[in-house]
N, C-alpha and C positions, 0 to 999 in steps of 0.2 A: 819776163820775170815769173809767171807762173809755170812755164815750161821748166825753168832753171830750178824752181822749188820742187817741182814733180820728180825731176831728175835726182835731186839730191835725197828727195824721201826714199826713192826707190834703192839708191846705193846704200842708204842708212838701213833699211829694212832687209836688203840682200834680195837677189835674184837666183832662181835655178834655170837649168837649161829647159827647153820646151820638153814637155813629157811626150811619150810614144803615144801618138794620137791617130785615130782613123776617122773618116767621115761616115756618119750613120745617115742613111736616107731618109728624106722627108724635112718639113720645117715645123718648128714649134716655138711659142712665146714663153713658155714656162715647163720646168720639167722638174721631176722629184724622184730620187731613187731611195729605196729602203727595203729591208726583210728580203733582200734577193729579187726585188721587183722594181720596175721603172714605168712611170706614168708621166704623160705630158699633156698640155693644151695647146691646140692650135689658134691661130689668129683669129678665126671664125667661132671659137668657142668648142670645138670638138675635142673630145677626150680620147687619148691613145695610150695603150699598153705595149710595151716592148716585149715581143716574143722570140727572143734570141737572134732573129735574123730579119724581122719586119715589125712594122707598127700594126697593131690590131685595134680597130676601132671599138670603143666602149660607148653604147649607147647613153646619150645625155649631153648636156652643155654645161661648161664651166669656165670661170676665169681663172681658177687655181685648183690644182689637186695635189694630193699628197699621200704617200704611202710609207709604211713602217710597222713597227711592232703594235701599233695600236689598229692597224688595219688600213683600208683605202678610204679617203675622205676627200670632198670637194666642196667649193662654195662657186654659186653662179652670179650672173652679172647683177642680180637683185639682192645678193649677199645671203640667199638661203643656204642652209648648211645641209650636206648629204653625207652618209656613211654607206659604202657598199656591202650588202649583206645578202647572201645567196644568190649573187649575181644580179642583184636589184639595188637601186638607190632608194634609201630609206631616209626620209628627212628628220632631221634632229632640230629641235627648236632652238632658236637664236638666229643672230645675224653676224657674219664675218666677211670681211674681203680678202683675207689671206689665212691659210690653215696649214697646221704641221703635225703629222702623225709619227714623226720619228723619235719621240720620246719612249720612256720605258712604260709603255702602255698608257700614256696620257697623251693628250691632245691639247694643242695651244693655238693661238690666232690672235689676229688684230680685227677690230671693227672698222667701219668707215669714218670713225672720229679718232682712230689710232688708240683706241683703248685695249689693252691686252686682257685675254681670257684664257682660262684652262679647264679641262675636264680630267678628274683624277680616274684611275683605273677602273674603279667599281662602276663609275658612271659610263666609261667607254665600253666595257664588256657587256652591259645590260642589253637585252635584246626586247625591244628596240633600245638604242643608247639612251641613257637618262639625261634629260637636258639640265643637269646640274652645274651650269657653267659658274665658274668662281672668277670674280674681277680681281685684277692685279693692279694695284695702284701704280700709275705711270703712264707713259705715252710711247707707243711704238707703231711703227708702220710694217714691220715684219719681225716675226718672232718664231724661233725654231728650238726644238730640244733635242738632247741626245743622252748618252750613256751616262754623262757626269755633269749635267746641268743644261740650262737654257740660255740661249744668247737672242739679242734683239738689237735692231737699229731703229732710230727715230726719224722724223721728218728732216732733222738736220744732218743726218747720216752719222751720229754719234753712236758709238758701240756699247752695249751694256751687257754684263753677264748677272743672270740671276742665281743666287746661292740657295741652298736648302729645298730645292724641288726634289720630289719623289714621286712614285706612281700613286701613293695614297695621300700626298699632300702636294698637290701640283702648283700651288701659289708661290710656294718658296717663302723666303724670308728677306733678302736684301738685294739691292741693285748695287753693282760695282761698274763704274765707267772704266771702259779699257781704251787705252790710247789708240788712234787711228780714226780712218773715216771709211764707211761702207754704205752702199745703198740697199744691198741685200745680203743676207747671212743664211747659210744652212749648216746644221750640225748632223753628222751622221750617227748612226745607231752605235758605232764603235766609239763615239766621242770626238771624232775628228771635226774639225771646224773650217769651213771655207767660205769665201765671200767675195763681192764685187764692188768696186767703188765707182764713183760717178764718171770716172773717165774711161771706164771699161777695162780695168786691169782686175784680174783674178788674184786672190791671195788665199794663202794656207796658214793657220794658226799653228806655229810650231810649239813643241814642248808641253802638249796637253796630256795629262795623265790623271789617274784616280786621285793623286796626292797634291796635283796641281792643276786643277780642272780649267783655270783660266790661261795656261799656257804661259809662254815667254815673249814671243814676238811674232810679227806678221811676215811671211816670206811672199814676195811678188812672183807670180808664175808667168813665165814669158811665152806668150801665144802671139801669132801673126795678126790677129785681128782683135777688135774690140768685144769684150764679153759682157754679156747682159745677165745671164743667170748660170748658176753652178750647183751641183749636187754631187755627192759621193756615197758610194756602197759597195761593199765586196770587193775592194781594190780597184775600182772604176770610177773615175772622175768623168762626169757628163756635164757639157757645157753648150750654151746657146750664144751664139755671137749677135751682132747688131742686124744681120741679115736673116736671123732666125735659123741659121743653119746649125746642125747639130753635130757635135764631135764626142767620141768616147776616148778617154785617155788612161793608160795604165800609169799608176804612181807609186 
């Protein structure tokens, strides 16, 4: 019955052909692309940066890394927060288990009790960054921002859009529940929205524009293996499957 319901959901949402993908050497458990760069984290906590044809090790350890208009950020296994400045990791006060730098010069993330927080542009650009984290009412395990707003998913895989966010007012104003179910979600700097559900299916949010930032529907992407993580930047969709293999796809 579960399989039949999943098939019906996919038919309702629609699928597209498998994008043009290539295998990227290496293995990662988490990946993030933004501002023309790509960073990832290995299963042993090592941090890597993609250098057009190979992964370059970045000194340090993390459980989650992010790159975007707000710079390069990461959090480690004890939830300490760091920003990369002048090729050195500078610790920023606070505790997060997940972090995202893809917003319009703002940083967001979720802590170990699923409480979402954000840093506005002024705090992000300070040297060192000012630890003026703003608490956002709600519960999220994954939170990501882009050109036209922020998206998150909670522990039950429900999807939410946060309206009213800006570089100067990162907290925004209102949560709107968006139909669907995702275990993680990533918003590109161009406003594009991608996610992965608990069954390993990757989705793209269609119809996302400045005038309609929540888009219209989810489109399932057809891949040969189960996907665990997805991120998008500069026309390239990066994916990690259940074996931690890496793919770069043109979409």
